[in-house]
N, C-alpha and C positions, 0 to 999 in steps of 0.2 A: 467950240463945233466942231472943228478941225482936228482940233489939240485932243476932244475925247474920244474922236475915231482913232485918231494915231494910236492913244493908250490902250483903247479895247483889241485893236491890231496887235500893237504889241505883246497884252496879255497873251495873246490869241498866240501868236507864233510862242512867247514861251512853253506854252502848255502843250504846242505839239512837239515839242522838244524832248518836254520831260515824258511824253508817251509815246514817243518816237520806237520802233521795235528795232532788236537790235539784228543787225545784217544775218542774214542765215548763215554766212561764210564766217561768222565770228562764233557762232553755235557749237560747241563740241558734245559728246559723247564719250564719257571715258576715255577723254583726253584728245577728242580724234574728231577733229571735225567732222559737221552733220553729215555732210555729204558721203565723205570717205565711210564712216560710219554705216550709213545708208548701204554704201557696194556690199560690205560686210554682211549685215541684215541679212539681205536679199540671196548672196551666197547661201549663208546658215541654209536661209529655207530650203532652197532648191535642192542642196545637202539632204536636208532630215526629208522632204515630201518626195523625192526621187529614189530613197533607199539606200543614196550613197556615203552617209553620215558614217563615217570611221569608226570601231567600234570602240570600246571602253574608254580610257581616260580622255583621250583626245577627243572623240566626238561628243561626249558628257562634259567636259570642261569649254568645247565650243560653244555647244547650247547653253550648256548654264550662263556663258560672261557676254555672249550676245543678248541672246533675250532677258536675260536680267537686268543687265545694265538700261534695252530697252525700257523696259515693264517700267524702271526704277524712274527712269529721267522722265516720262509719262507723271506716275505717280507726284512727284516731286514737283510738276507743273501745272496739276490738275488742281484747278480751285474747291474749296472745303475738304478735298481729299487729304493735299496738304496741309493746311491748315488745322485739322480735327481728328483725324484719321490715319496718322502713321505715313502719310506720304509715301517716295516710294516704296519703302520697307513692306505696308502692307498691301499693294500695287503686286508689286514681284510674288510675296505671297501667293496670294488667292488668284493673281491674273495665270497663276503655274497649275496652281490648282484647281482652275475652272477648264484651264487648256486639256488635263489629264480627263476630269470629271466628264465634259462635253464630248471628247474622243480629239478636240482638236491638233492635239500633240500624239503621233502614231505610237501605237502601244510599245514598238521594241525602242524606242527612243526613252519612253517613261522607264521602261523597263534597265535601260541603260545606265539614265541618272540615277535611277534608286538604289541600283546597284552602286554603283562610284558613290554616292552620299553614306549609305550604310556598311555593307562587306567591304567596299574601297576606304571608307574612312578618312572623308574628307571633312566630315564634319568635326572631327576627332581633331583632323592636321590643324583646322581653324583655330580650335578650342588653344590647343596646344600653343601657337604661338600668342596669341592676347594673352593668355594665362602668365606665361613665361616673361614676356618682357614688359608688361603691365608691372606687375609684381618688381620684377629686376630695376625697372624705372622709379619706383617707390622710395620716397623717406624712409631709411631704416626704423628710424627714430618715430616717426607717424605711422608705422605698419606696428609697431610693437603700443605705442599710443590706443590704437584702433583696439586690438587686442580680443578677449573675449565680450566686450561690449558687444560687439556685433550681433551676439545672438540674441540681448533682450526685444530690438528692434520684429528678429523673425519672430519672436513668440508673442510681441504683441499684432504682429501679421496673424498670425493663427487666430491670435483670440479675437480680434476686430472682425475678422473675414466669417469665425462661428456665429458672432453676437447678431449681426447684421442680417446675414444668413439666414437664421435663423428667427428673427422677430418680420423679414419680409414673408418667408415660407408661410408663419402662422396666421397671416393679413390675409394671404392670398388663399388659405385652405389647406396647406400643405403637413404633414407630419414633421414632429421634429426631426424624427429618425430620417425622412428623407431629407429633409434638407441641410443635414449634417452629414449623416454617412454617403449618401448617393449625390449627392453634387459638390458639398463646402471640401469635404476631406481630399476627395481623388483632384478637387481643382487645385488646390494645396500641394500636392502629395510628389513636386516633382518628375513628374512628364508619365509617358509611358511604361519605358522598362524598369527605372527604378520607384516608378509610384505605383500605377492603374494594375498596373500585372501583379504584383507585391501583393498589393490593396487587395485585389481579385481573390488571391489565395486567403488572405487573410481573413475576409467574409465567408469563402469556402468552408473552410475550418467553423467558424462559428454560427453560422445561418444555415450549413447544408449544401445549397445547391453548388452545379461547376461552377467553377473557375470562369468558362468562358460565357456563363449567364448574367455574373456581375460587370464582365467588361464592358457587355454591349450596354451595360446601363453607366459604366463610368465614364465611356468614351465620350459621348456628345457633351459633358459638362465639361469636359478637358480641352473640348475642343473647342468651345464655346466660350469657357474661361483664358483661352488664350488669343483669340480674336479681343475680346475687353482687353488684355491686359496689354495689347499694343496700338490700344486706341489711347486707353489713359498713359500709355508713355510719351505719346506725343504731346496729348491735354496737358501732363505736367511740366513737359519741355517751355508748351508755352504758357504754362501758369510761373515757374521761374522766369520769363523774360518779361514779365509783367511786373512780376513781385522779385528782384533782386535778392532780399535780406532770405529769403526760402531755400535758394538755393547757394552750391558751391560750384554750380557749371559744373562738374563730373568728379568733386571732391568733396569724400565723404565729411571729413571733416578740415578744419582750415588750414592749409598747408599741405595737405596731401597731394600736391598735383606733383604727374608724370615727372623725370627728369627728362628733359629733352638734349641728348647728346648731342655736344656742339662739333663733332667731328663730322666729315662732311659724306655725303652717301660713300659708302665702300663696296664693292661687289665681295671681296674676300669677309670683310664685317659680317655682309649679311649672310653667307654662306654659315658660318660658326653659328650665328645665331638661330639658322635651322637648325643646325647640330644640335643645339642644346635646348632646343624646345623640344625635338625628338626622345631625347636622351632622357628629360626630366619626365616625357609623358612615357615611356618604357618602363623606366622606373617605379612610376604610381603604378601600373601594369603587374610587376613583380610583387611588389608590395601588395598590391591588391589583392593577389592569390592567395594570403597568407593574413591578411588583417582585415577584419569587417568592415570595409570601408569601401566607398564608391574612390577609384583610381583617377578621377577628378579631384576627388577631396584630398586625396595624400597628397599627391601631385602640388598642388597648392601650398599645403604643408611644407614640402620639401623645398620647393622655389622661395617660400615666406623664408624656412630657416635660414635658407643659404644666402639671404638679404641680410638677415637680422647679423647674421655671425660674418657677414663680410668674407664668404667662401668662393665667392665666384669675381674673377680679374675684370677691372673697369673693362677693358677690351671686350670680354665675352659680353658684357652688361650694355654695353655701347649696340656691340654686334646684335642681340635680342631686342634691342628698343628698335633697330633699323628692321630687322626683320617684322616683326610687330607692327610699326609703321604701314611695310610696304601691304603684308597680308590685307587689312586691315583696309585699306585703301583698293586694293586693287579684286578681293575676291567677296566682298561685301554682299553684294548684289548678287552674284552669281549662287552664293551660297544659300539667300533667300529663294531664288529661284527653284534651286535644288530639297529645302527646305518643304516649298509649296507642293512639288514635284511626288516628293518620296515621306512626306510625315502630315499631310494637311488632308484629312480624309472630308471634302467639300459633303459629301450626302449625308456624312455622321452631322456636321454642323448644321443643315440644313434640315435635317428631321428632328433637330432640337428646337425650333424655333417656333415654339410655343410661347404666347406673352408671361406666363405665370413662369414659366422655367427661365427665359430672357431676364427676368427683372430679379430672378436669385441669384442667375447668374454673376447679375450685373452686381447685389448684393455683397455677393463673394468678394469679388472684385476692390469694392469702393471701401470694403470691413477691411481689407488689407494694407490698403493706402492709407488709410486714417489709422490703423492701428501702426504702423512702423513708422510711419510720419510722426504721430506724439510721440512714442516712447523712443524712437530716433532723437528727437528735438530734447528729451529728457536726460539723454546720455552723451549730447553733446554733440550730433550727428547733424548734417544739413538735414530737414524735412523732406526732401523731394529727391534727394540721394539716396536716404533712407526707404522712402516710397518707394524709390525704383527698382532697388537691388533686394532688398531685405522684402519689399511688398511684391511687388508687381512680379519680380523674378520666382518666387515662390508660386503664382497665380499664375505661371505659364504651360509651355509642354516641355518643359526642361533645358536641355541645351540649345536645341533649334527655336525653344521662345525667348532666349537669354538674347539670340542673337539680335531676334528682332525685335523684342522690347529694347535694347540698348541702341540698334541700331534707329530704331524711331524716335527716340529720346536726345540721340546722337550725345552716348555718355557709352563708346564703347569699350573705353580703359577701364572700365567701371566689371570689367568681364569677372577677376576672380571674387568679387564680392557677390558677382551674380548666381555664380555657380559654387558658393557656398551657401547662399541661399539653396539653390534647386536641388543639391545633393545632401547638406547634413540638414537644411531643412526637409528636407523629402523625407530622408530616414525617422526625422522629430515625426513625422504625419505617422510614420507605418507604426510606431509606438504606441502613439495616442490610441490610433486605431484599434489596436488589441487590448489599449487597454478600456475604450470607451463602449466597444460594441456591447459586450456585459452587460452594460446598464440600459439597452436598448431591448433587450430581451425581455 
């Protein structure tokens, strides 16, 4: 009897050891002890609500980093949210969007962050670093091997999205025209600037109303589709953890790992990495003024050509890789907070929350995932990576959505493929919309 009691006590002690909470002194946010970060947070809050926040980049970046990291930390530790809804990524985006929607974030601060994200070019700055560093870090032979095959799962995503949305729409009483033109195409169209806005122009030319009339119809679909894309990204990451054969853990095909520089962190190299990212982005802008392609798409092509033909010295490649890792590690939650403030219209999302509408949007995103995964598998890609990049990055809100989706799926190194899907895939949707609209007249 005494021995049995002793075993129970021993088991209890082991159990208590397993569930022992980490001391608060060991908890860190943004690699800062939580007590220290709390001081930063309090000082930032005082600065925001007393009207003493510095203007421009300094104040905006302070708010975005501190509030973004706090929301991301909460999201990554909230049950259900961390497991199924995207964790820190979705809380950083929709937490900041709610702060704007509810008026918690002062209007002057919202305007400052919005300007920094849009006219200030912070989103472009972030994406340029990821595209340059990740492509230059790839094996050039693997880059060639992927080649034009990548467009096949993009087409598969479009076909799958239209097919399932059409079926779900008909079952719920929607016309095929509404299910495809009003919901499917804008979701798959590559965001606002490259998708919904020019698509509204196309609709206006064919159907007669003003572009603003169609934008008001397209935005709710786009916003809600972005929400589902982030959630599905987290679920696909979970699926990959459960069934490892379906995923390359960030590799689109076997052997596509980003080469990690063996050189130690070097401030001079990271400066060179910053410079090369800015130069590739600027060159894309220059060529974009004469070539009818999005500058991001041109930039991707330029960096890929430079990598394939070994036009960039190894020392610069190492710098680009170090800069890419620094930006991804330092600014992701800050950027997600900015996306919530500048690009996420919570009122548009809430206005679209009828059951039928939500089900059709879910059908679009599901179809995109299945179409990209199936076709990707057929051409030799890992299904989950194909579904995330060629599927979900077609169904989100362009560049901002790409960051959110890749963050939620823990695959930020796949930014170049996400951008191909968003930009070139978005151009494909505009072409398709111009071709099929006459069929519904």
